[in-house]
C-alpha positions as CSV (number, residue, x, y, z in Angstrom):
1,M,88.1,91.2,115.5
2,K,91.0,91.1,112.7
3,I,89.2,91.7,109.2
4,P,90.6,89.5,106.4
5,R,93.0,90.6,104.1
6,L,91.6,89.1,100.9
7,R,91.5,90.8,97.5
8,L,89.3,89.5,94.8
9,W,90.6,90.6,91.2
10,I,87.5,90.3,88.8
11,A,87.9,90.3,85.1
12,A,85.6,92.5,83.0
13,G,82.1,91.2,82.6
14,V,82.5,88.9,85.8
15,A,79.8,89.3,88.4
16,A,81.3,90.8,91.7
17,V,82.0,88.4,94.5
18,I,80.1,89.7,97.9
19,G,81.3,87.8,100.8
20,G,79.9,89.0,104.7
21,T,81.9,91.0,106.9
22,G,85.3,91.2,106.3
23,A,85.0,89.8,103.0
24,L,86.4,92.3,100.4
25,T,85.3,92.8,96.6
26,T,86.5,94.4,93.5
27,T,84.3,95.0,90.3
28,T,85.6,96.4,87.0
29,A,83.1,98.4,85.0
30,Q,84.0,98.3,81.1
31,A,81.9,100.7,78.7
32,A,82.0,102.4,75.2
33,T,83.4,105.8,75.0
34,G,87.0,105.4,76.2
35,C,87.0,104.6,79.5
36,R,87.1,101.9,82.3
37,V,86.5,102.1,86.0
38,D,87.7,99.5,88.8
39,Y,86.1,99.8,92.4
40,S,87.2,98.0,95.1
41,V,86.4,97.3,98.6
42,S,89.8,97.5,100.2
43,S,88.6,96.7,104.4
44,Q,85.1,95.9,105.5
45,W,83.8,96.2,109.2
46,S,80.1,95.6,110.7
47,G,78.4,98.2,109.0
48,G,81.2,99.9,107.1
49,F,83.9,99.5,104.7
50,G,86.6,101.2,102.9
51,A,86.9,101.7,98.6
52,N,89.2,102.4,96.2
53,V,88.2,103.5,92.4
54,T,90.4,104.0,89.8
55,I,89.8,105.9,86.7
56,T,91.2,104.6,83.2
57,N,90.9,107.3,80.5
58,L,90.9,105.0,77.2
59,G,89.6,108.1,74.9
60,D,90.9,111.8,74.6
61,P,92.4,113.6,77.2
62,V,89.9,115.0,80.1
63,N,90.5,118.2,81.7
64,G,88.1,118.0,84.3
65,W,86.0,114.6,85.5
66,R,82.7,113.8,87.2
67,L,82.2,110.2,87.9
68,T,78.7,109.1,88.6
69,W,77.0,105.6,89.7
70,S,74.1,104.2,91.7
71,F,74.6,102.1,95.0
72,P,72.3,98.8,94.3
73,S,72.2,98.4,98.3
74,G,71.6,101.5,99.6
75,Q,75.4,102.6,100.6
76,T,76.1,105.7,102.0
77,I,79.6,107.3,101.7
78,S,80.8,109.2,105.1
79,Q,84.2,110.4,103.7
80,L,86.0,111.0,100.6
81,W,89.5,111.4,99.7
82,N,91.3,112.7,96.4
83,G,87.7,114.6,95.3
84,S,84.5,115.8,96.4
85,Y,81.1,114.1,96.3
86,T,77.5,114.1,96.6
87,Q,75.2,111.6,97.0
88,S,71.4,111.9,96.7
89,G,69.6,108.5,97.6
90,A,71.4,105.9,95.7
91,Q,73.2,108.1,93.3
92,V,76.8,109.3,93.6
93,T,78.5,111.7,92.0
94,V,82.2,112.4,92.7
95,T,84.0,115.1,91.0
96,N,88.0,115.4,90.6
97,A,90.0,117.5,93.2
98,S,92.1,120.7,92.2
99,Y,95.5,118.3,91.3
100,N,93.8,115.5,89.7
101,G,91.5,116.9,87.3
102,S,93.6,116.2,83.8
103,I,93.9,112.5,82.9
104,P,96.0,111.9,79.7
105,T,95.0,109.0,77.1
106,G,96.0,105.9,78.9
107,G,96.4,107.5,82.0
108,N,94.5,107.1,85.4
109,T,93.6,108.8,88.7
110,S,91.9,107.5,91.7
111,F,90.0,108.1,94.6
112,G,88.8,106.5,97.8
113,F,86.3,106.6,100.5
114,N,85.1,105.0,103.8
115,G,80.9,104.5,103.6
116,A,78.1,102.4,105.7
117,F,76.0,99.9,105.0
118,G,73.2,97.9,106.1
119,G,72.6,94.0,105.1
120,T,74.3,93.6,102.1
121,N,77.2,95.5,100.7
122,T,76.9,95.0,96.7
123,A,79.2,96.5,94.6
124,P,78.1,98.9,91.7
125,T,79.1,97.7,88.1
126,S,77.9,100.5,86.0
127,F,79.7,104.0,86.3
128,A,79.7,107.0,83.8
129,L,82.7,109.3,83.2
130,N,81.2,113.1,82.5
131,G,77.7,111.5,81.3
132,T,79.4,108.7,79.2
133,T,78.6,105.0,80.5
134,C,82.2,103.4,80.4
135,T,82.8,100.0,78.7
136,G,86.2,99.4,78.8
137,S,86.7,100.0,75.4
138,T,87.2,103.1,72.9
139,G,84.6,104.7,70.7
140,P,84.2,107.9,68.6
141,S,85.6,111.3,70.1
142,T,82.8,112.6,72.3
143,T,82.1,116.4,73.5
144,P,82.4,116.0,77.3
145,S,79.3,117.4,79.2
146,S,80.4,120.5,81.2
147,T,82.6,119.6,84.3
148,P,84.1,121.5,86.7
149,S,87.5,122.4,85.1
150,S,91.3,122.0,87.1
151,T,94.8,121.8,86.6
152,P,97.2,120.1,88.7
153,S,99.2,122.3,91.4
154,A,102.4,123.1,90.0
155,S,105.2,121.5,91.2
156,P,109.3,121.5,90.6
157,S,108.6,117.8,90.1
158,A,107.6,115.7,86.9
159,S,105.0,113.4,87.6
160,P,105.6,110.2,86.2
161,S,105.0,109.0,82.5
162,S,102.6,106.9,81.1
163,T,105.7,105.0,79.4
164,P,106.4,101.8,81.9
165,Q,110.2,101.5,82.3
166,G,111.6,98.1,83.5
167,S,110.1,96.4,86.6
168,S,108.0,97.7,88.9
169,K,109.0,100.3,91.5
170,P,107.0,100.5,94.9
171,C,104.5,103.4,93.7
172,D,103.8,101.1,90.9
173,I,103.0,98.4,93.1
174,Y,100.9,100.4,95.5
175,A,99.2,101.8,92.6
176,A,98.2,97.9,91.0
177,G,97.2,97.1,94.6
178,G,94.6,99.8,94.9
179,T,96.5,101.9,97.4
180,P,98.1,104.8,95.2
181,C,100.9,106.9,96.4
182,V,100.0,110.4,97.2
183,A,103.5,111.4,98.7
184,A,106.5,109.9,97.4
185,H,110.1,111.0,98.4
186,S,113.4,110.1,97.6
187,T,117.5,110.9,97.7
188,T,118.3,108.0,96.1
189,R,116.1,107.0,93.3
190,A,112.8,106.9,91.1
191,L,110.0,105.8,92.9
192,Y,108.0,105.0,90.1
193,R,109.4,103.0,86.8
194,A,108.4,105.8,84.6
195,Y,109.7,108.8,86.8
196,N,112.2,110.8,84.9
197,G,111.8,114.2,87.2
198,N,113.9,115.9,89.9
199,L,114.9,113.8,93.5
200,Y,115.7,116.7,95.5
201,Q,117.4,120.4,95.0
202,V,121.0,121.1,96.7
203,R,122.1,124.8,98.0
204,R,125.3,125.5,97.8
205,S,126.9,127.8,100.6
206,S,129.7,129.7,98.3
207,D,127.0,131.7,96.4
208,N,123.4,130.4,97.5
209,A,122.9,129.2,94.1
210,T,120.6,126.0,93.9
211,R,120.7,122.8,91.6
212,N,118.0,120.1,90.8
213,I,119.2,116.6,91.3
214,G,117.3,114.0,89.0
215,V,117.5,110.7,87.9
216,L,120.3,108.9,85.6
217,S,117.3,107.5,83.5
218,A,113.7,107.1,84.3
219,G,113.1,104.8,87.0
220,G,116.4,104.8,88.0
221,V,119.1,106.1,90.6
222,A,120.1,109.9,91.3
223,N,122.5,111.6,89.4
224,A,124.8,112.0,91.9
225,A,127.6,113.3,89.7
226,A,125.6,116.3,89.5
227,Q,125.7,117.1,92.8
228,D,129.4,116.2,93.2
229,S,130.2,118.7,90.6
230,F,127.9,121.4,91.1
231,C,129.0,121.6,95.5
232,S,133.0,120.7,94.5
233,G,135.0,123.0,96.5
234,T,131.9,124.0,98.7
235,T,129.5,122.5,100.9
236,C,125.8,122.2,100.3
237,V,122.6,121.2,102.1
238,I,119.2,119.9,100.5
239,T,116.6,122.6,100.7
240,V,113.8,120.4,99.3
241,V,112.8,116.9,98.4
242,Y,110.7,116.6,95.2
243,D,107.3,114.9,95.4
244,Q,107.5,112.0,92.7
245,S,103.5,111.3,92.5
246,G,102.7,114.6,90.7
247,R,100.6,116.0,93.2
248,G,103.0,118.3,94.2
249,N,103.7,117.4,97.9
250,D,107.5,118.5,98.3
251,V,108.7,118.6,101.2
252,W,110.7,121.5,102.4
253,Y,113.1,122.3,105.0
254,Q,111.4,124.2,108.4
255,G,113.4,126.9,108.2
256,S,113.6,130.9,106.2
257,G,113.8,130.4,103.2
258,G,111.9,127.3,103.2
259,A,108.4,126.0,105.0
260,G,109.8,128.7,107.5
261,G,110.2,127.8,111.6
262,R,113.4,127.5,113.2
263,A,114.7,124.2,111.6
264,T,117.9,124.2,109.2
265,P,118.4,122.3,105.8
266,A,120.4,118.7,106.4
267,K,124.0,119.1,104.9
268,A,124.0,117.3,101.5
269,T,127.1,115.3,101.6
270,T,127.5,113.6,105.3
271,E,126.8,110.1,103.5
272,S,127.4,108.8,100.3
273,L,125.9,105.1,99.7
274,T,125.5,103.0,96.7
275,V,122.2,101.9,95.1
276,G,122.2,99.0,92.6
277,G,125.7,99.9,92.0
278,S,125.4,103.9,91.1
279,K,126.3,106.0,93.7
280,A,123.7,108.5,96.2
281,Y,123.1,110.6,99.0
282,S,121.2,110.3,101.8
283,L,119.4,112.6,103.9
284,Y,121.0,112.8,106.9
285,I,119.0,114.0,109.7
286,N,120.7,115.5,112.5
287,P,119.2,117.6,115.8
288,G,118.1,120.7,114.1
289,N,116.9,119.5,110.5
290,S,113.6,118.9,109.6
291,Y,111.1,119.1,106.6
292,W,107.7,119.7,106.3
293,R,104.6,120.0,103.8
294,D,100.9,121.0,104.2
295,G,99.2,118.5,102.1
296,H,95.9,118.2,103.2
297,T,94.3,119.8,99.9
298,T,96.7,118.0,97.9
299,G,95.6,113.9,98.4
300,V,97.2,113.4,101.8
301,P,94.8,111.8,103.9
302,T,92.9,113.7,106.8
303,G,90.2,112.5,109.4
304,S,89.7,109.0,109.6
305,A,90.6,108.0,106.0
306,P,92.7,105.0,105.7
307,E,96.5,105.3,105.1
308,G,99.8,103.7,104.7
309,V,103.1,104.7,104.7
310,Y,106.6,102.9,104.4
311,M,110.3,104.0,104.6
312,V,113.7,102.8,104.2
313,T,116.0,104.5,106.8
314,S,119.3,103.2,108.8
315,G,119.7,101.5,112.2
316,T,123.3,102.6,112.6
317,H,122.1,106.6,113.0
318,V,119.7,106.9,115.4
319,N,119.2,108.6,118.7
320,S,116.3,109.0,121.4
321,G,115.4,112.7,121.0
322,C,111.8,113.4,119.8
323,C,110.8,112.6,117.1
324,F,112.3,111.1,113.9
325,D,109.2,110.4,112.2
326,Y,108.0,110.4,108.3
327,G,104.2,110.7,107.6
328,N,101.1,112.3,108.2
329,S,100.9,115.3,110.7
330,E,99.7,118.4,111.8
331,T,99.2,121.4,109.7
332,T,99.1,123.5,112.5
333,R,103.0,122.0,113.8
334,R,101.0,121.6,117.3
335,A,100.5,118.8,119.2
336,D,96.8,118.6,118.8
337,G,95.8,115.5,120.4
338,A,95.3,111.9,119.8
339,G,95.1,110.8,116.7
340,A,95.7,114.0,115.0
341,M,99.3,112.1,113.6
342,D,99.9,108.7,111.7
343,A,103.5,108.4,111.1
344,I,106.4,105.9,110.7
345,Y,108.9,106.7,114.1
346,F,112.4,105.1,114.2
347,G,115.0,105.7,116.9
348,T,115.8,104.7,120.3
349,S,112.8,106.4,122.2
350,C,111.0,104.3,124.9
351,W,108.0,106.7,125.3
352,F,106.0,105.3,128.0
353,G,108.8,103.0,129.7
354,G,109.3,99.3,129.8
355,C,110.9,99.2,127.1
356,S,113.1,95.8,125.7
357,G,116.6,96.6,125.4
358,S,117.8,99.9,123.3
359,G,116.2,99.3,120.1
360,P,115.9,101.5,117.5
361,W,112.5,100.1,116.8
362,V,109.6,100.9,114.5
363,Q,107.1,102.4,116.4
364,A,103.7,104.5,115.2
365,D,103.9,108.1,115.9
366,L,99.9,109.1,116.6
367,E,100.3,112.1,118.7
368,Y,100.6,112.1,122.1
369,G,102.9,109.0,122.0
370,L,105.1,106.7,120.3
371,Y,102.9,103.3,120.1
372,P,105.2,100.2,120.1
373,G,101.6,98.2,119.6
374,G,98.4,98.6,120.5
375,S,98.9,100.5,124.0
376,S,101.3,102.3,125.7
377,S,102.3,99.1,127.3
378,W,105.3,97.3,126.1
379,N,104.6,95.1,123.2
380,P,106.5,91.9,123.8
381,N,106.7,91.1,120.0
382,Q,108.8,94.5,119.2
383,R,112.2,93.5,118.0
384,A,115.4,96.2,117.6
385,F,116.9,96.6,113.8
386,T,120.0,97.7,113.8
387,S,121.2,96.9,110.6
388,K,122.6,99.5,108.0
389,F,119.6,99.5,106.2
390,V,116.0,99.2,107.7
391,T,112.4,99.2,105.8
392,A,109.7,100.5,108.2
393,T,106.2,100.4,107.1
394,L,102.9,101.5,109.1
395,K,99.1,101.1,108.1
396,N,96.3,102.5,109.6
397,N,92.3,102.0,108.5
398,G,91.6,105.4,110.8
399,T,88.8,103.2,112.8
400,S,89.7,100.3,114.2
401,R,92.9,98.8,113.0
402,F,96.9,99.3,112.3
403,A,100.0,97.3,111.5
404,I,103.2,97.9,112.5
405,K,106.4,95.9,110.3
406,G,110.0,96.4,109.9
407,S,112.7,94.4,107.9
408,N,116.5,94.7,106.9
409,A,116.2,96.4,103.7
410,Q,119.1,94.5,102.1
411,S,117.3,91.1,102.7
412,G,114.4,88.8,104.1
413,S,110.9,89.4,104.3
414,L,108.8,92.3,106.6
415,Y,108.6,91.2,110.3
416,T,105.0,91.8,111.8
417,L,106.0,93.6,115.0
418,Y,102.0,94.8,115.6
419,D,98.1,94.2,113.9
420,G,95.6,94.6,115.7
421,S,92.9,97.6,117.3
422,L,94.1,100.9,117.8
423,P,95.1,102.2,121.2
424,P,92.1,103.5,123.3
425,G,91.4,107.2,122.6
426,Y,92.5,106.9,118.7
427,S,89.3,105.4,117.1
428,P,88.3,107.3,115.0
429,M,91.8,109.3,113.7
430,R,91.8,112.7,113.5
431,K,94.5,113.2,110.6
432,Q,95.2,117.1,109.8
433,G,97.1,115.7,106.5
434,A,100.4,117.4,106.7
435,I,104.2,115.7,105.9
436,I,106.7,115.8,108.3
437,L,109.9,114.1,107.6
438,G,112.6,113.9,109.8
439,S,111.1,115.3,113.2
440,G,107.8,115.0,115.5
441,G,104.7,116.9,114.3
442,D,105.1,119.8,116.6
443,C,108.1,120.6,115.3
444,C,109.7,123.6,114.2
445,A,107.5,126.5,113.7
446,T,108.8,127.8,117.0
447,N,110.8,125.1,118.5
448,T,113.9,123.0,116.8
449,N,114.1,119.0,116.2
450,L,116.0,116.8,118.8
451,S,116.1,113.7,116.7
452,A,118.9,112.3,114.2
453,G,117.6,109.6,111.4
454,T,118.5,108.7,108.0
455,F,116.2,108.6,105.3
456,Y,116.8,107.2,101.7
457,E,112.6,106.6,100.3
458,G,109.4,106.6,101.5
459,A,105.7,107.1,100.3
460,I,102.4,108.0,101.8
461,V,99.4,106.2,100.3
462,S,95.7,106.1,100.1
463,G,94.1,103.3,101.6
464,Y,95.0,100.4,103.6
465,P,97.6,98.3,101.6
466,S,97.5,94.8,101.8
467,D,100.1,92.1,103.5
468,A,100.9,91.0,99.7
469,T,101.3,94.9,98.5
470,E,103.8,95.6,101.4
471,N,105.7,92.5,100.7
472,A,106.3,93.5,97.6
473,V,107.3,96.9,97.9
474,Q,109.7,95.0,100.2
475,A,111.0,92.6,97.8
476,D,111.4,95.7,95.4
477,V,113.7,97.2,98.4
478,V,115.7,94.5,98.4
479,A,116.4,94.0,94.7
480,A,117.2,98.1,94.6
481,G,120.9,96.7,95.9
482,Y,121.3,99.2,98.8
483,R,124.7,99.3,99.9
């Protein structure tokens, strides 16, 4: 049964609105020591639900956090991501993961979980950060109680700054919708309005020197001139695409000197384009190229945790080789069974046969098959996307439902190709939390990639994005001006 997609954003002090099965709930707890907690139920089904929690620090910087609350209706947590939890009766304690323990003044961090309930699913309204109740206002500085201290994982990329720059970008939009990016990659532009770090790294053949390529300004387009200058008179390859989320989920080529394996890095100068009138370069994948990262300890959803993915790709550089993917894949780099992957596939492969037309199509690589819809039978609602720039999305609640969408990335709205039940044998999902870009999940430790495709930008998010959030991301992609 479809779950109605409804998000109720409730101002401070307003009581939570609680519905029956399928209704979504949001509460905001605000309190007197410099913190605010936003709790939202993102999806709900018979006896179960998914929730997202955002902690905003309004006081002194926090290094190591512990959030506590009490469930009013006897709910229990079954799985949590972006943190660790313990539960004793109704009392819940969540502590930071290794990469999100530091929250600067004015900054925030998020985690999510799946839970169970019986009867009603009343949302908690009181939360405490490091032992002090949150009210949404600042007060005198206090010494936090002893908490697990952690240091964010090191990454060559910079996390988004706290000062907004210009209009919201895809990862700002996802965060506002309660489904924050846990990995954000692009060779063309910043995916946060305040991001001012590196996008990718090039290596030139003349002396094997490397150069990080950043953005022209915070929230802006890639500095293609820096690549042109560095690679002048020689050839360059892209060795790594940096993660803009601050979680260190950089994807390296799967070969010697990178993530290890038998793949090679993509040539850096095969395709140039413009974004908003400024020159940029794509990650132009040919057979033999692939990028990967084991992100299961750095925020990438695992098991049956809900997840969303989007990608901007091209309908003019495709083939039927397995498999031009972007999303969640195996940490083992082996085909580990149904549900071990949750990635967007784009190309002309007709995995189960019976396809109509020649593609390319947006499909879901869930391992052991490229799914055009909810089964191995051809989905008559599928359509080919042959435009120069294509937006593709996939979202999966991990237990019962997934959706595939696509569109021209230069104009128009997202088209829903499928929204319904998971294929038989895929509930629950068994995601492992690695990130794949450019190949299938069982590549390329001992074999090579057979696919071709183009990657401009994309992100993996924690939680099940709303249709409104995905539509807003598509609108931003169109506004970015890919040409």
